[in-house]
C-alpha positions in Angstrom: -49.3 -22.4 -11.7 -47.4 -19.8 -10.4 -49.0 -16.4 -11.0 -46.3 -14.3 -9.2 -43.7 -15.2 -11.6 -45.9 -14.1 -14.9 -47.2 -10.8 -13.1 -44.2 -8.8 -14.5 -45.1 -9.8 -18.2 -48.8 -9.0 -17.7 -47.7 -5.4 -16.6 -45.3 -4.8 -19.4 -48.1 -5.6 -22.0 -50.6 -3.5 -20.2 -48.0 -0.8 -19.9 -47.5 -1.2 -23.9 -51.2 -0.9 -24.6 -51.5 2.4 -22.6 -48.3 3.9 -24.2 -49.6 3.0 -27.7 -53.0 4.8 -26.9 -50.9 7.8 -25.6 -48.7 8.0 -28.8 -51.8 8.1 -31.0 -53.2 10.9 -28.9 -50.2 12.5 -29.2 -49.4 12.4 -32.9 -53.2 14.2 -33.1 -51.4 16.9 -31.1 -49.4 19.7 -32.9 -47.9 21.0 -29.2 -44.3 20.1 -28.6 -43.7 18.1 -25.3 -41.8 19.5 -22.6 -38.8 17.5 -20.8 -41.1 17.6 -17.7 -43.8 15.8 -19.7 -41.2 13.5 -21.3 -39.8 12.7 -17.7 -43.4 11.8 -16.6 -44.0 9.3 -19.2 -40.7 7.7 -19.1 -41.9 5.2 -16.4 -45.1 4.3 -18.5 -43.2 4.0 -21.8 -43.2 0.4 -23.0 -40.3 -1.0 -24.7 -40.9 -1.3 -28.6 -40.4 -4.4 -30.5 -37.2 -5.0 -32.1 -36.2 -1.8 -33.8 -34.7 -1.8 -37.2 -31.0 -1.0 -37.9 -30.5 2.4 -39.6 -27.7 3.3 -42.1 -25.2 4.4 -39.3 -25.9 1.0 -37.4 -28.2 2.5 -34.8 -31.8 2.1 -33.8 -34.1 3.4 -36.4 -37.5 4.7 -35.1 -40.3 5.4 -37.9 -43.5 7.2 -37.9 -45.3 8.0 -41.3 -42.6 9.6 -43.2 -40.5 11.0 -40.6 -37.7 8.7 -38.9 -35.0 9.1 -36.5 -31.7 7.1 -35.7 -30.2 6.8 -32.5 -26.7 5.7 -31.6 -24.6 5.8 -28.3 -21.2 6.7 -29.8 -17.9 6.4 -27.4 -15.0 5.5 -29.7 -12.5 7.3 -28.0 -14.7 9.8 -26.0 -17.1 9.5 -23.1 -20.4 7.9 -24.3 -22.9 10.5 -25.9 -26.2 10.6 -28.1 -26.0 10.8 -31.8 -29.1 11.2 -33.6 -29.7 11.4 -37.4 -32.9 12.5 -38.9 -34.7 11.3 -42.3 -37.7 12.1 -44.0 -38.9 9.3 -46.5 -35.6 7.9 -46.0 -33.5 10.7 -47.1 -31.2 12.6 -44.6 -32.4 15.8 -42.9 -30.1 18.8 -41.5 -29.9 18.3 -37.9 -31.4 21.7 -37.5 -34.6 20.5 -38.8 -36.1 18.8 -35.5 -35.6 19.7 -31.8 -35.2 16.4 -29.9 -35.3 15.5 -26.2 -34.4 11.8 -24.8 -35.5 11.2 -21.2 -33.9 8.1 -19.4 -35.2 6.2 -16.5 -32.8 4.1 -14.6 -33.4 1.6 -11.4 -33.1 3.4 -8.4 -32.3 6.6 -10.2 -34.1 9.9 -11.0 -35.3 10.4 -14.5 -32.6 11.9 -16.7 -33.3 14.6 -19.5 -31.2 15.1 -22.4 -31.9 18.0 -24.7 -29.8 17.6 -27.9 -28.2 20.1 -30.1 -27.0 20.2 -33.7 -23.9 19.3 -34.9 -22.3 19.1 -38.5 -24.5 16.0 -39.6 -26.2 14.8 -36.4 -27.7 16.0 -33.2 -25.8 15.4 -30.0 -25.4 16.1 -26.2 -22.5 17.6 -24.0 -23.4 15.3 -21.1 -22.0 12.0 -20.6 -24.5 8.9 -21.2 -23.1 7.1 -17.9 -22.8 3.3 -17.7 -24.3 0.9 -17.3 -26.6 1.6 -20.3 -29.4 -0.1 -19.0 -32.5 2.2 -19.1 -36.2 3.0 -20.0 -36.1 5.5 -22.8 -38.6 8.1 -24.3 -37.5 10.0 -27.5 -39.6 12.9 -28.4 -38.7 14.9 -31.5 -40.5 18.2 -32.6 -40.6 18.1 -36.5 -43.0 19.8 -39.2 -45.4 21.4 -36.4 -46.0 17.6 -35.1 -44.5 15.6 -32.0 -43.3 12.3 -32.4 -42.6 10.2 -29.5 -41.1 6.5 -29.4 -40.4 4.4 -26.1 -37.5 1.8 -26.1 -35.9 -0.6 -23.4 -32.7 -1.5 -23.2 -31.1 -3.7 -20.5 -27.6 -4.2 -19.7 -25.5 -5.5 -16.6 -28.6 -6.5 -14.8 -29.7 -10.0 -13.6 -32.8 -11.1 -11.4 -32.1 -13.0 -8.0 -34.8 -13.2 -5.4 -34.1 -13.4 -1.8 -33.9 -17.0 -1.7 -31.8 -17.3 -4.5 -29.4 -14.5 -3.0 -29.4 -16.6 0.1 -28.5 -19.9 -1.6 -25.7 -18.1 -3.3 -24.2 -16.8 -0.5 -24.8 -13.0 -1.2 -25.6 -10.7 1.6 -27.0 -6.9 1.0 -25.5 -4.0 2.6 -26.1 -0.1 2.6 -23.7 2.6 1.3 -23.2 5.1 3.9 -20.5 7.4 5.7 -17.6 5.8 7.2 -14.2 6.4 8.9 -11.4 5.0 6.9 -7.5 4.9 7.9 -6.1 5.0 4.2 -2.5 2.9 4.0 0.0 2.8 1.5 1.6 -0.7 0.7 5.0 -1.0 -0.3 7.7 -3.5 -0.8 10.5 -3.7 1.8 13.6 -5.8 3.2 14.7 -6.8 6.8 18.0 -5.5 7.3 20.3 -5.0 10.1 20.2 -2.1 12.7 23.1 -0.4 11.6 23.4 1.1 14.8 24.1 -2.0 16.5 26.7 -3.6 14.2 30.4 -3.8 15.4 33.6 -4.5 13.1 36.1 -6.4 15.5 39.6 -5.6 14.7 43.0 -7.1 16.9 44.4 -3.5 17.4 47.7 -5.4 17.1 49.5 -7.8 14.9 50.0 -11.1 15.6 49.6 -14.9 14.9 46.2 -16.7 15.0 46.5 -19.6 17.1 42.7 -20.4 17.6 39.3 -19.4 16.2 36.6 -20.3 18.6 33.8 -18.3 16.9 32.1 -19.0 13.3 29.3 -17.7 11.2 25.7 -17.4 12.8 27.0 -18.1 16.1 25.4 -16.2 19.2 28.0 -14.3 21.3 27.8 -13.0 24.6 29.7 -9.7 25.4 33.2 -11.1 26.7 32.9 -14.5 25.0 36.2 -15.3 23.2 36.3 -14.9 19.5 39.9 -15.9 18.7 43.4 -16.2 20.2 46.5 -14.4 19.2 49.9 -14.5 19.8 51.4 -10.9 19.5 55.1 -10.1 20.2 53.6 -6.3 20.2 51.7 -7.5 23.1 54.4 -9.3 24.9 56.5 -6.0 24.5 53.7 -4.1 26.2 53.1 -6.4 29.1 56.7 -6.8 29.8 56.4 -3.1 30.0 53.9 -3.3 32.5 55.6 -5.7 34.7 58.8 -3.5 34.8 56.3 -0.3 35.8 55.1 -2.8 38.4 58.3 -3.8 40.0 59.8 -0.2 39.8 56.6 0.7 41.8 57.2 -1.7 44.3 60.7 -0.5 44.7 60.2 3.2 44.7 57.3 2.7 47.2 59.5 0.6 49.6 62.1 3.4 49.4 59.8 6.3 50.0 58.6 4.5 53.1 61.9 4.0 54.5 63.2 7.5 53.7 59.7 8.9 55.4 60.5 6.8 58.4 64.0 8.1 58.8 63.0 11.8 57.9 60.4 11.9 60.7 63.1 10.1 63.2 65.5 13.0 62.0 68.2 10.7 60.9 68.1 11.5 57.2 67.9 14.8 55.6 64.4 16.2 54.1 65.9 16.2 50.5 66.4 12.6 50.5 62.7 12.0 51.7 61.6 14.4 48.9 63.6 12.5 46.3 62.1 9.2 47.5 58.6 10.7 47.2 59.0 11.9 43.6 60.7 8.5 42.5 57.8 6.7 44.0 55.1 9.3 42.4 56.9 8.9 38.7 56.7 5.2 39.2 53.1 5.4 39.8 52.7 7.3 36.6 54.7 4.7 34.4 52.7 1.8 35.8 49.3 3.6 35.2 50.6 4.3 31.4 51.5 0.9 31.1 48.1 -0.3 32.2 46.2 2.3 30.2 48.2 0.9 26.9 46.8 -2.7 27.9 43.4 -1.5 28.8 43.0 0.1 25.4 43.5 -3.3 23.6 40.9 -4.6 26.0 43.5 -6.5 28.0 43.2 -6.7 31.6 46.6 -6.0 32.9 46.6 -8.4 35.6 44.1 -11.1 34.5 44.1 -14.0 32.1 48.0 -14.4 31.5 51.5 -15.0 33.5 54.9 -14.2 32.4 55.2 -17.5 30.4 52.5 -16.4 28.0 53.1 -12.5 27.6 52.3 -12.7 23.9 48.7 -14.4 24.2 45.8 -12.4 23.1 42.1 -13.1 23.7 40.2 -11.2 21.3 36.5 -11.0 22.9 33.1 -9.8 21.6 32.1 -6.2 22.5 28.4 -7.0 22.3 25.6 -9.6 22.8 24.8 -10.7 19.2 25.3 -13.2 16.3 28.4 -13.3 14.2 27.4 -12.2 10.5 31.2 -12.3 9.0 34.5 -13.9 9.9 37.6 -13.2 8.0 40.3 -14.9 10.1 41.9 -18.7 10.0 44.2 -20.8 12.5 47.9 -19.6 11.5 47.3 -16.4 9.4 49.1 -13.4 10.3 46.8 -10.7 10.9 47.6 -6.8 10.8 46.0 -4.5 13.6 43.6 -2.8 11.4 42.1 -5.8 9.8 38.3 -6.4 10.5 38.1 -10.5 11.6 34.9 -10.3 12.8 31.3 -8.5 12.4 29.3 -9.0 15.2 25.6 -7.6 14.9 23.0 -7.3 17.9 19.6 -8.4 16.3 17.3 -7.5 19.1 15.9 -4.7 16.9 16.1 -4.7 13.1 15.2 -2.0 10.4 12.6 -2.7 7.6 14.1 -0.5 4.3 11.0 0.3 2.8 11.0 1.2 -1.1 9.1 4.5 -1.5 8.3 5.6 -5.1 8.3 9.4 -5.9 4.7 9.6 -6.4 4.3 8.1 -2.6 6.9 10.0 -0.8 4.4 12.9 0.2 2.3 10.0 1.8 5.5 9.0 4.1 7.2 11.1 7.0 9.2 10.2 10.4 6.8 9.1 13.1 4.3 7.4 10.8 3.1 3.9 12.2 3.4 0.9 9.5 2.5 -2.7 9.7 5.0 -4.9 8.4 4.0 -8.4 6.9 5.7 -11.3 5.8 2.9 -13.5 4.5 5.1 -16.3 3.8 6.1 -16.7 7.0 2.6 -15.7 8.7 4.5 -12.7 10.6 2.7 -9.2 11.4 4.1 -6.3 13.7 3.7 -2.7 14.0 6.7 -0.4 14.0 7.5 3.4 13.5 9.2 5.1 10.6 12.6 6.5 12.0 14.0 8.1 9.0 13.3 8.8 5.3 16.1 9.4 3.0 16.6 12.8 1.3 18.2 11.5 -2.1 16.8 9.2 -4.4 18.6 6.1 -5.7 20.4 6.6 -9.0 19.4 3.2 -10.4 16.0 2.5 -8.6 15.1 6.3 -8.4 13.3 5.6 -5.1 13.8 6.7 -1.5 14.1 4.4 1.6 12.1 4.6 4.6 13.3 2.9 7.7 11.1 1.2 10.2 12.4 -0.1 13.1 11.0 -3.4 14.8 11.6 -5.1 18.2 13.2 -8.4 17.4 13.9 -9.8 20.9 12.1 -13.1 19.7 14.2 -13.1 16.7 11.4 -14.1 14.6 12.6 -11.2 11.9 15.7 -12.2 9.9 17.7 -9.7 7.9 17.4 -10.7 4.2 13.6 -11.4 4.4 11.4 -9.8 1.9 8.1 -8.1 3.3 5.2 -5.8 2.8 4.9 -2.7 4.7 1.4 -0.8 4.9 2.2 2.7 6.1 -1.0 4.0 7.8 -2.3 7.6 7.3 -4.5 9.6 9.3 -8.3 8.3 9.5 -10.6 10.6 7.7 -14.5 10.5 7.3 -16.0 10.0 3.8 -19.5 10.5 2.8 -20.2 7.6 0.9 -18.1 4.1 1.4 -18.6 0.5 0.7 -17.0 -3.0 1.5 -14.0 -3.9 -0.1 -15.3 -7.4 -1.0 -18.2 -5.8 -2.9 -15.9 -4.7 -5.7 -15.7 -6.6 -8.9 -14.0 -5.6 -11.9 -16.3 -5.6 -15.3 -14.7 -4.4 -18.6 -11.3 -3.1 -16.7 -13.6 -0.9 -14.2 -14.5 -1.2 -10.7 -18.3 -2.1 -10.4 -20.6 -3.1 -7.5 -24.0 -4.6 -8.2 -27.0 -2.4 -6.9 -30.1 -4.0 -5.4 -33.4 -2.8 -6.5 -36.2 -4.8 -5.7 -35.3 -8.5 -7.2 -32.9 -7.0 -9.6 -29.1 -6.2 -9.1 -27.6 -3.9 -11.5 -23.9 -3.3 -12.1 -22.9 0.2 -11.0 -19.5 1.6 -12.5 -17.6 3.6 -9.5 -15.1 6.2 -9.4 -13.2 5.3 -6.1 -11.2 7.1 -3.6 -9.2 6.1 -0.3 -9.2 2.8 1.2 -8.0 0.6 4.1 -8.4 -2.9 4.7 -12.4 -3.2 4.7 -13.8 -0.3 3.3 -13.5 1.9 0.1 -14.8 5.3 -0.5 -17.1 5.9 -3.4 -16.3 9.3 -5.1 -19.0 8.5 -7.9 -21.2 5.9 -9.0 -23.4 5.2 -5.8 -25.4 7.5 -3.3 -26.0 7.2 0.7 -28.8 4.6 1.1 -28.3 2.5 -1.9 -28.1 -1.1 -1.1 -25.5 -3.2 -2.7 -24.1 -6.7 -2.8 -21.3 -8.1 -0.6 -19.8 -11.6 0.4 -20.0 -13.9 -2.6 -20.7 -11.3 -5.0 -18.7 -13.6 -7.7 -22.1 -15.3 -8.0 -23.7 -12.4 -9.3 -21.0 -11.7 -12.1 -21.1 -15.2 -13.0 -25.1 -15.2 -13.2 -24.5 -12.0 -15.4 -22.0 -13.8 -17.8 -24.8 -16.7 -18.4 -27.2 -13.9 -19.0 -25.3 -12.7 -21.7 -25.0 -9.2 -21.0 -24.2 -6.8 -23.8 -22.5 -3.8 -24.4 -24.2 -3.1 -27.9 -25.8 0.0 -28.8 
């Protein structure tokens, strides 16, 4: 027989005997009990047998002709005690007795509640915090006597020894100070870097002869996109050829006149006229060449006098074609966008920032961009935050620039952006994987001996591993991490109630 297993029951029975003897002695005394005295007896108070239900649906404690009904009221308000007084089953005014309640919880100091009169009952201002799992001592001064009762209420608690915890994959950690780097996670979309998108236009009218590039095709700077036959280009090239011929003639005349003038054969005036005509011809040729250069056409290369109208439209940058608006045989004007070429060596992520998050986002901030479906992750920097909100979505846009030389980030891809804030020190933090949700509130399971009991938390900032505890757990308290779902499941099997 395992005596250790039944030892707690023996202890409880002995405590009950001691507590009953103490109550008998207190009933013979007319002196009231102080809060400190009540607190000192809380740990020694054994739970009563199943208490009767009172008229208000609460626990009814009776001694002689005096009785007290206790409820924890929490409908639309924070939980607080309500105590109703009776003598011989008839209601008493709340000022008829002074009532003090002392609670003793696992891992906590005793809590003393001094109740004050309301309209029909006694109550307290301070919230009775969850879980409502405690040993209770109720002390009432009425008619020159002091009445005292003990009551035990268990909620959100399971018993699991070290062996059971280990077999369930549950580990125990200790709450304490930590350094946390908070982050704000927002949705985003990969878009092109607008600074590296080029709209390609012919810059002169003509007929499309050949289209050599198509959607999605990678292009290097100078690659031919399409070929146009343009009468306007033929005219410009003919002007260039004429200017070049005039320059050659003017240069020959000038050199001959210069030689004759130096030999004193011709007048200086003839020499000067030839020099002027030569300089004018040079200017005319330069002007004709500049007109061709402005169209991206080399004055000397890629054409002959037989194909003066041939115009090769070339890619101005390295990139991919993201739009094409030209077909063979089409007559295109000089200002029509026939291709759009984008350099995707860098891309932007357009992150939607909600008004409530705007104060957390700024230029220069680090951001981790995640595409979970493609198992991609990369850190970038916020380079711009729009000033105005979108009229429809009511969001601002934060641009994050990413290096994309490996071309893994594709425009149109939906992503998540973790915007990182400055690291801060917090006095109490717990592991994120310790957090469970019970009754729509975050909790952890505190470890107290062989007992694990839920502790509702008020949480603060968090990162990928830790989360700040504002209220609910103190430095040095132990709690369950790892497979804490096993404790939650065990709690469900134990039928943890919330009836008061």
